[in-house]
N, C-alpha and C positions, 0 to 999 in steps of 0.2 A: 482093397483096390485103391491104387494111388493115381490121383489125377495130376496130369502134367500141365503146368502153366504154359500157355502158348507164348512163343517168343515173337515179338514184332520188331522188325528191323526199320528204324527211323533214320538211318544214316543218309539215305537218299531223299528224305521228305523235304528238307530245307532246299535242296537243289531243285526239286520239282516246283516248289512254291516260287522260288526266284525265277525259274524258267517261265512260269505262268505270268508273273508280274512283268517280266521283260517282254513277253509276247503282247501283253495288254498295252504296255507303253508304246511298243513299236506299232501296234494296230492303231492306237490313239493318234500317234504322230502322223501315220499315213492317212488316217481319216481326217484330221485337221487340214492336212495339205490338200486332200481331195475334195472335202466338203467344207469350205471356208464359211459358208453362210448357213450351215446346218448345225444341229446339236453335236457338241464334242463329247467324246467318250470320257468318263470320269478319270481323273488322275489320282492314283492311289500310291501311298507309301507303305511298305510292309514293315518298316522298322519303328520301334518305340523309343521316344526320347524327344530331343529338341527339334527333330525334323520329321514331323508327321503332318500330313494334310490330305484332304479330300476336296477336290475342286470340280464344280460343274459350271461350264461356260457356254454361253450362247452368243456367238459372234454376230455382228450386224455390219452392214455396208458402211454406216457412219462411224462405227468404232469397232476395230478388230476384236478387242477383248469382250465387247458386248456386255451382257448381264452375267455377272460372276457371283455364284453362291459358293462359299468356301468355308470349310471347317478345318482348322489345322493349328500347328504351333510353329510353322516356319513363316517368318515375315519377309515378304518381298513386295513387288509392285502390285501383285494380284491377290495376295492372301493376307489374312488378318489373324492376330493372335486370339483365337476364339472363333466366333461365328460372324461371318460377314456377308452382306448383300449389297451389290453395287449395280445400278442400272441407269440407263438414260431414258427409260420409259416409265410407265405407271407401276406402282406397287399396291396391290389390294389384298387384304386379308379379311375373310368373312367366315364366321361360324354360323351356319344356317340350320342347325339341327333342332332348334327349339330353345325355349327359355331355360329349361332344366338341364338339357343335354349339352348345349353349346355355350359354354362360358369361356371367357378369355382373360388371362392374367398377364400383365406386363410389369415386371418388378426387377429390382437389382439390389445387390448388396452395396454397390457404390453409387456414383452419380447416375441419375436417369434424366436424359435430355430429350424433349420433344420440340422440334424447331422447324420453321419454314422461313427461308431467307428471301423468298420472292413473293409470297402471298400470305393469306390469312391462315390461322389455325383455329379449328372449331372442336369443341368438346360438347356433344349433345347426347341427351338420354331421355327415354320415355318416363323413367321414374326419377326419384330424387338424385341430384348430382352433388357430390361433396368433394371439395378440395381441402385437405386437412394436412397439418404438419404438427409434429411434436415440438418443433422449435419456433420458427417464424414463417408466415406466409406473406409473400410480397406480390402485389399487383402493380406492374409498371408498364407504361407505354408512352413513347415520345409524343404521340399525337393526341393524348388524352385518355382518360379512363371512364368508362360508362358502366354503371351497375343499374340494371333496369329490371323491373318485374312486370309481366304481362306481355301480350303480343305474340305468344307462341301458338303453333298449330300442331296437328298430329305428327308424331315421330314415327318414321318407317325407314328400315334399312334399304339402301339403294342396291339394286342388282349389279353384279360385276359384269360389265359388258365390254371392257377394254377401252372405254372412253374416259376422258378426264372428268372427274366428279365436279358438279357445281356446288355452290354454297348450300348447306343443309336446308331442306325444305322447312324444317322446324323453325328456322329463323327468317322465313319469308315475310312475316309481319313486323319484324324488328324495325326496318326503315320507316314504316307507317307509324309505329309507336313513337319513334324518335321525332318524326315530324309533328305528331300530336303534342309531344312534350315541348317541342320548340314553340308551337303555336300557343300553348297554354302559358308558357313563360313570357311570350311576347305580349299576350293580352294582359297578363298580370303586370308586366312592366308598364304598359300604358295606364293601367289602373293606379299603380303606384305613382306614376307621373301626374295623373289627375289629382291624386290625394296631396302630392307635394305642392301643386299649383294652388289648390284650395288652402293648404296650410300657409303658403306665402301670402295669399290674399287676406286671410284672417290675420296673419301677423302684421301685414301692412295696415289694415284697418285698426288693429289694436294699438300698435305703436310703430309708426313708420321709421323712427330713428333706430329701432332695434330689429329691423327685418332681417331674417336669416334665409339662407338658400341651401338646398341639398346638392352642393356642387360635386362632392367626391363621388357618390354612387351614380348620380344621373349624368354628370358631365364626362367622366373618364371611363367608367365601366357600366354600360347599360345591360340590364338583365336580358333584353332581347338579343343583343349581340353575343353575350356569353352563352345563351341557349343555342344560338346558331352554331357557334364554334364547338360547344361541348356535345350537343345532341345530333346534329345533322351533318355538317361539313366533314367531320372526321369519322363518320360511321356509316359510310356506304359499304355494304358487305362485299368483300372480295376485292376492294379497290385500295390503293395506297392512300395514305393520309395526305390531305392537301395543305396541311400546315405543320410546321415543325413543333409548335407548342400548342397544346390543347388544354381544356379544362377537365375537371373531375365532375362527373354528373352522376347523381344518385336519383333515380326516378322510380317511384313505387306506384304502379297502376292502382293499387288499393291502399297505399300508404307505406311509410317506412319507419323503422325504429332503430336508433343507435344507442347503445348503452354500455356501461362499464361499471363494475363494482368498486373501482379504484378512483380514477380521475379521467377528465376529458378536456380537450382544448380544441377550439375552432378559431383559426387565425387567417386573415387575408391582409397582405401588406398595403394594397392601395385602398380598397373599399370592401365592405361586407354588408350584405343586405339580408335581413331576416324578414320575410313577408308571408302573410297568410290572411285569409278572411277572418279568422279568429285565433290569433297567436296567443299562446300562454307561456309565460316564463315563471316557473314555480321553483321555489327553494324550500326544502324541508327544514332547514335551519336558518341560514342567513342569505341575503341577496345583496350583491354589490354591483352597482352600475356606475362606472367611472368613465370620464372623458377628459382627455388632455386639453381640449379646446371648448367645444360647444355641445350642448344637449338640447334637442328640440322634441317636445312631446305634443302632438296635435291629434285631435280626434274629430271626426264628423259628428259624433254624438257626445257621449259623456266621458269624462276623465275622472277617475276616482283614485285617490291616494289614501290608503287606510293603514294605520298602524295600531296593533292591539295594545301597545304600550306608549309609544312615543313617535311623533313625526316632527322632523326638523327641516325647515327650508331656510337656507342661509345664503345671503349674497355677501361674499367676503370683501370684494374690492369696489363694487359698484352698487347701483340701486337694486332693490327688490321690488318688482312691479307685479301687483295683483290687480287684475281688471276683469270685469264682466261687461263687455260692450253691448251685447244684444239682450242680455238677461235683465230681469227686474232688480236683482240685488246681489250683493256679496255677503254671505253669512259666515260669521266666525262664532262657533258654538263651543263652549267649554264650561266646566264648573267654575273656573276662574280665568279671566282674560287679562293679560298683562301687555301693555304697550310700552316697551322700554324698561330698562333696569338700571338702578343706580350703581349696583355692584354685580355686574354680569360675570359669567364664567369666561375665562380666557379661551380663545383669542378675541372674542367679541368685545368691541369697545363700548364705553358707556354711551347711553343715548343722550344726545344734547338737544334734540328738537323733535317734538311730536306735533304733527299737523293733521287735522281732520277737516276735509273739505268736501263740499257737495254743491251741485248746481241749485237744488231746490230745498232739500230738507236734511237736517242733522238732528237726530233724536238720541238722547242718552237717557235710559230709563231702567229702573228695577221694578218689575211688575209682579203683583200677586196673581193677576190674570194674564196669561200669555196671549190671549186672543185680542188684545188691544189693537185697534185699527190706527193706521197712520192718518194724520190730519193734514192741515194746511202746510204750505211752504214755510220754512223758517228753521230756527234752532229751538229745540224743545228739550228741557231737562226735567226729568220726573223721577220720583222715587217714593216708595211707601214707608221709608224709614227716616233717614237723616241726610241732609245735604249740608256740608260744611265747606266754606271757602276761607282760605287763610293765605295771606301774602305778607312777606316781610316789609314791603314798602307800600304798595297801592293796589286797591281793587276798584275798578271803574266799570260802571254799567252805563251804556249810552244807547239811545234809541231815537229814531227819526220822529215818532209820534208820541209814544207814551211808555212808561215803565211802571209795572204793577207788581206789588208785593202783597200776597194774600195768604191766609191760613189754608182754606180749602174752598170748594165750590158750594158747600152747604151753608156756611155762615158768612156774615158781612164783616170780615176783619181784613182790611187791606190798606195799602199805601200806594197811591197812584200819582205819577208825575207825567203830565201830558205836554204836548208841544206848544200849548197856549201859555205856558209858564205857571200852571196851577199845580199845587201839591195838595192832595186830598187824602186824609187819614180817616178811615171808616172803622167804627167799632160797634157792631150789633145795632145798626140803624142810626147811630150818632156819627156825624161827620165833622171834620175840622179841615178847612181849606185855606191855603195861602196862595194868592195869585197877584199878578201885577195889576189886573183890572179891578178886582174886588177887595184886595187887601187880605184881611183875616176874617174868616167866617166860621162860626161854630154853631151847630144846631142839629135838627133831625129832619124827618120827612115833612113835619108840619110847620115848624117855625125855626128861625135863626135866633139863637140866644146871645150870641156875641159876634159883633162885626166891628172891624176897625180898618180905616184907610188913612190916607194922608190928611184928610180934612174932617172925618166923622168917626166917632166911636159910639157904638150902641151895645148895651148890656141889659138883658131883661128877659122875662118869660113871655111877654107880649108888649104891645104898644102902650098899654095902660099901666104897666108895672115895669118900669125900666129907667135906665140912666142914659141920657144922650149928651154927647159932648161934640160940639162943632167949633169951627174957628171963631164963631160970633157969639155962641151962647152955650150954657150948661143947664140941662133940665133934669129934674128928678121927679118921676111920676109914680103914684101908688096910692091905694086906699088908706094906708097907714105908713107913715115915714118916721123913723126913729133915728136920732143922731146921738150917739154916746150910749 
């Protein structure tokens, strides 16, 4: 049995399709003319090539073209090469089937642009939000840039009700957060101002001629004003910025961290303030603090400069001033202390003058016992080894009352010169004195063995065994007298 293939005649099929399309177009034209304010019938092209389009248009009284949704390849005033949506009303797209079933993707092989030319743009999510680029990510704004952590509330999708959407509810706490940030900066600015005033007062007390002032940061750019500009005035949600230029604000409700494995730079042309209750600048290798003009370091408590190997404090063109005005002392501790060098390293010049001054006491000592107490006012030189004084021309010791040279405190070996003009040499209980009033006297605690003045000479062990010479007589006394 042979099956015959049915024969289908398609010669009239194209004509029928064209007739249907023509009828549709005619009906659409008639409908548009009759129902100008109602939905228009889709416009369809049956040819494939450079002139294909599907257009859905909703005309309104304000604009005859109304909302136009078009897909096509013919470009004219109402169509776009691809997919186009034009409207003078709201556009809302919502996927409401649940987290797993309703996802949304917006992507492009070419440029992707999300823009609002009259109001703000918001990107909000309940979970983590990520803005990433394989090349470069830029954040720019003519009125300032704010990166803030904290202040968010629960995120919920708004229902589509045909009304213009407000700013996302998740950002409702942002203005309060920025206000708190501004207040915190203002309070800190006042605290820094108080600290600077205290520094100036301390500087004035320490050295009025070298008083410094924090003019750059406090006079020209105040932290409170910068906070107002950066955090508040330019960040009213949904409003246009009130200033053409704004600051960059980074505010972390719980803190912030910035880091890079390569390098970093922080620069401000006019003034830069780094402030904290407990600031820490740490360097794992080396730390360089440089200033083209002045550096001021002031603390309400302790200032410590510690170097594990070497610390250098150099004044190249002017005086180096070290002072402790309210403290009891200034201590310089080292295994060896050098004041001045005859052959210093360049560019330090040779020391020409060393001056050690104090109102009450100067003490130079080498001690076996470090617990030695300070004594009376004056200049004290003490050592447990050797004191050597050498001068190419003159050594002069002068005192208002007396000059004493002695071996130690346990024995009576001394030379004393007093203000009465007496010179007394003592050696283990024996004394030798020369004075204007008594002349020359030699003896011990019991008797004088030798005395001499301008009119009397006495030599002997006592008055019974002696030689006396006066201007009028010479006497020799003794139990036995031998001549020759």
